[in-house]
Structure formats: C-alpha cells, structure tokens
C-alpha positions as CSV (number, residue, x, y, z in Angstrom):
1,M,-12.2,-10.5,27.4
2,S,-8.5,-10.0,28.0
3,K,-6.2,-8.7,25.3
4,V,-3.5,-10.9,23.9
5,R,0.2,-10.3,23.8
6,V,1.8,-12.0,20.8
7,V,5.5,-12.8,20.3
8,L,7.1,-13.9,17.1
9,A,9.9,-16.3,17.8
10,S,11.7,-15.4,14.6
11,A,14.0,-12.6,13.3
12,S,12.5,-12.9,9.8
13,P,11.5,-9.4,8.5
14,R,9.0,-11.1,6.1
15,R,7.2,-12.8,9.0
16,R,7.0,-9.5,10.9
17,Q,5.7,-7.8,7.7
18,L,3.0,-10.5,7.3
19,L,1.8,-10.2,10.9
20,N,1.6,-6.4,10.4
21,L,-0.3,-6.9,7.1
22,I,-3.2,-8.6,9.0
23,G,-3.1,-6.3,12.0
24,I,-1.6,-8.6,14.6
25,A,0.5,-6.4,17.0
26,H,3.5,-8.3,18.2
27,D,6.9,-8.3,19.8
28,V,9.9,-10.1,18.3
29,R,12.0,-12.4,20.4
30,P,14.1,-14.8,18.2
31,A,14.4,-18.2,19.8
32,N,18.0,-19.4,20.1
33,I,17.8,-23.1,19.1
34,D,20.0,-25.5,17.2
35,E,18.6,-25.6,13.7
36,A,20.8,-28.5,12.4
37,M,18.9,-31.3,10.7
38,R,18.9,-34.6,12.5
39,Q,19.9,-37.9,11.0
40,R,17.0,-39.5,9.1
41,E,14.8,-36.5,9.7
42,T,12.5,-35.7,6.8
43,P,12.2,-32.1,5.6
44,R,8.6,-31.9,6.9
45,R,9.6,-33.2,10.3
46,H,12.6,-31.0,10.5
47,A,10.6,-27.8,9.7
48,E,7.8,-28.8,12.1
49,R,10.3,-29.6,14.9
50,L,12.0,-26.3,14.6
51,A,8.8,-24.3,14.5
52,R,7.6,-26.1,17.6
53,E,10.9,-25.7,19.4
54,K,11.0,-22.0,18.6
55,A,7.4,-21.4,19.9
56,T,7.9,-23.5,23.1
57,A,11.3,-21.9,23.9
58,I,9.7,-18.5,24.3
59,A,6.4,-19.7,25.7
60,A,8.3,-21.6,28.5
61,R,9.6,-18.2,29.8
62,D,6.2,-16.5,29.8
63,P,3.0,-18.6,29.8
64,D,0.7,-15.5,29.3
65,L,2.0,-15.0,25.8
66,I,0.8,-16.3,22.5
67,T,4.0,-17.4,20.8
68,I,4.5,-18.0,17.1
69,G,7.3,-20.2,15.7
70,A,7.9,-20.9,12.1
71,D,10.4,-22.5,9.8
72,T,10.7,-22.7,6.0
73,V,12.8,-25.1,3.9
74,V,13.2,-25.5,0.2
75,V,13.5,-29.0,-1.2
76,I,14.6,-30.2,-4.6
77,N,15.4,-33.9,-5.4
78,R,15.0,-34.7,-1.7
79,R,17.8,-32.2,-0.9
80,V,17.1,-29.4,1.6
81,L,18.3,-26.0,0.6
82,G,18.8,-23.7,3.6
83,K,20.1,-20.1,3.6
84,P,23.2,-19.6,1.5
85,R,26.4,-18.9,3.4
86,D,27.8,-16.7,0.6
87,E,27.2,-15.5,-2.9
88,A,28.8,-18.5,-4.5
89,E,26.5,-20.8,-2.6
90,A,23.5,-18.6,-3.6
91,I,24.4,-19.0,-7.2
92,Q,24.8,-22.7,-6.8
93,M,21.3,-23.0,-5.2
94,L,19.6,-20.9,-7.9
95,T,21.3,-22.9,-10.6
96,Q,19.8,-26.0,-9.1
97,L,16.4,-24.5,-9.1
98,N,16.7,-22.9,-12.5
99,G,13.8,-23.9,-14.8
100,R,12.6,-26.5,-12.4
101,Q,9.9,-27.2,-9.9
102,H,10.7,-27.5,-6.2
103,T,8.8,-27.7,-2.9
104,V,8.6,-25.1,-0.2
105,I,7.7,-26.4,3.2
106,T,6.7,-24.0,5.9
107,A,5.8,-25.2,9.3
108,I,4.1,-23.0,11.9
109,A,3.5,-23.5,15.6
110,V,1.5,-21.5,18.1
111,A,1.9,-21.9,21.8
112,R,-0.3,-20.6,24.6
113,G,1.1,-21.7,27.9
114,R,1.5,-25.4,27.8
115,K,-0.9,-25.8,24.8
116,L,0.8,-26.1,21.4
117,R,-0.7,-26.4,17.9
118,S,1.2,-26.8,14.7
119,S,0.7,-27.2,11.0
120,I,2.7,-27.7,7.8
121,E,2.1,-26.2,4.4
122,E,3.7,-27.5,1.2
123,V,3.8,-25.4,-1.9
124,Q,5.1,-26.3,-5.4
125,V,7.1,-23.5,-7.0
126,K,8.4,-23.5,-10.6
127,F,11.2,-21.2,-11.8
128,R,11.3,-19.9,-15.3
129,R,14.5,-20.6,-17.2
130,L,17.2,-18.1,-16.2
131,R,20.4,-17.1,-17.9
132,D,23.6,-17.3,-15.9
133,E,23.9,-13.5,-15.9
134,E,20.4,-13.1,-14.5
135,I,21.3,-15.4,-11.6
136,E,24.5,-13.4,-10.9
137,A,22.6,-10.1,-11.1
138,Y,19.9,-11.3,-8.8
139,V,22.5,-12.5,-6.2
140,A,24.3,-9.2,-6.5
141,T,21.1,-7.4,-5.2
142,G,21.7,-9.1,-1.8
143,E,18.1,-10.3,-1.7
144,P,18.9,-14.1,-1.7
145,M,21.3,-14.0,1.2
146,D,18.9,-14.5,4.2
147,K,16.4,-16.8,2.5
148,A,16.0,-20.5,2.3
149,G,16.7,-21.6,-1.3
150,A,18.3,-18.2,-2.0
151,Y,15.2,-16.4,-3.2
152,G,12.3,-14.3,-2.0
153,I,9.1,-14.5,-3.9
154,Q,8.0,-11.1,-2.6
155,G,10.9,-9.1,-4.0
156,Y,13.0,-9.3,-7.2
157,G,12.5,-13.0,-6.9
158,A,8.9,-12.5,-8.0
159,T,10.2,-12.1,-11.6
160,I,11.9,-15.5,-11.6
161,V,9.0,-17.6,-10.4
162,E,6.9,-18.9,-13.3
163,R,4.1,-20.4,-11.1
164,I,3.1,-21.6,-7.7
165,E,0.6,-24.2,-6.5
166,G,-0.4,-23.5,-2.9
167,D,-0.3,-20.8,-0.3
168,Y,1.7,-17.8,-1.5
169,F,2.2,-16.6,2.1
170,A,3.7,-20.0,3.0
171,V,6.4,-19.4,0.4
172,M,7.0,-16.0,2.2
173,G,7.3,-17.9,5.5
174,L,4.0,-17.5,7.3
175,P,0.7,-19.0,6.0
176,L,-1.8,-16.5,7.4
177,A,-5.1,-18.4,7.1
178,R,-3.5,-21.4,8.8
179,L,-2.0,-19.2,11.5
180,T,-5.3,-17.6,12.4
181,A,-7.0,-21.0,12.4
182,L,-4.4,-22.3,14.9
183,M,-4.9,-19.2,17.1
184,R,-8.7,-19.8,17.1
185,D,-8.0,-23.4,18.1
186,L,-6.2,-22.0,21.2
187,G,-9.0,-19.7,22.2
188,V,-7.7,-16.5,20.5
189,R,-10.3,-14.3,18.8
190,Y,-9.1,-12.7,15.5
191,R,-11.4,-10.1,14.0
192,F,-10.6,-7.8,11.1
193,G,-9.3,-4.5,12.3
194,E,-9.6,-5.3,16.1
195,E,-7.0,-6.3,18.7
196,L,-6.7,-10.0,19.5
197,T,-8.6,-11.2,22.6
198,L,-9.0,-14.4,24.5
199,A,-12.3,-16.2,24.1
200,D,-12.0,-17.9,27.5
C-alpha cells in the first residue's frame, strides 16, 4: 500500500490545526480562486462550489495528491456574513448575531486525481446576549478579523456562544468525521495513529 500525500487548499490556521489534531500530515497550498458569491447562488451552493473549486484547482496540478478544499459561511436572516474587512464591520456583524441564532455552513471537498467528493454540514449556533462593551473588547483582541461572521468558537469566542446544534468542528471550519468518510470513499485508509495509505 502506498503512502498518501495530502494538501490543504486553504490558508486557515484552524483547518491546519484540526488536521494535525487527528494526525493527518499535510502541506498547505492555498488555492487562488474568485470567492465572490454569484447571483442567485444560495449560501449552501456557494460554500460547496468554493470548496470544490479549491480542491480541484490544486488537484489539477498534481493528480497524485489528496487535496482538501473547504469553505465556511455564516448566515443570518438569509444574509451571508463573510470575513470582516475592518473592526467597524466586525462590530456590525457581532451586533447582528448578538443574542440570536444563526446558521454556520461548512462545505468540504476531497479530490484524488479526477475523482471528487463533497459534503455540506449545517450547524445552528446561538449567541448569548452581549453588552456593547463586550463586543468592542472582543473585536479589540483581533480574533474576529480572519473569520466568517467575525468570531471563532475555539478561542475567546467560546465565551459568547450559548449553544450549538451540530458538528462543533464544522463551526471551526473542517468537519472531521465527514472528512475522513469522504477520504475512505476515495480509497484512502485512515487509521488512528498511522499514516494514511491508499486502499487500491
């Protein structure tokens, strides 16, 4: 059985951290794609399209790789919240989410040569009620600035989330159980504490 080379087509430090958490050695090669939302594109389709485009952009250059693409969007009242451009926009986003439930959609795609598998996870997240000064103090930490919806559930943001319904790791940006299932579907063997190998 041959060993597997894995590439993460994302610059997200959280996704790198999660792959390391389950022992998947990988390289990072962010895919340079247009991430703008298309007209009449639903948030689910948008996230899945970007995840698939990221994975295939890297896989097209090297068919021997297993390439992982992912995209996360935060949705409230059918409005997509991306990454804030500045602190003022981060405050605006957090104010919209304050005390309310919203949806986090994470799409993942795994490519092996010309084969591609993808999946979408939806998670319901509820914020506790925050005072204005709490929102401002959280934004001042810098944590919200590179995250969809202007918060990270794994950092200081853990203290502002009241509850979640669904996959915690999907909120972080990479649903791990779903990821390993997609890999198995492409003939990749994942075993605890061992290097990935190809089944065929």
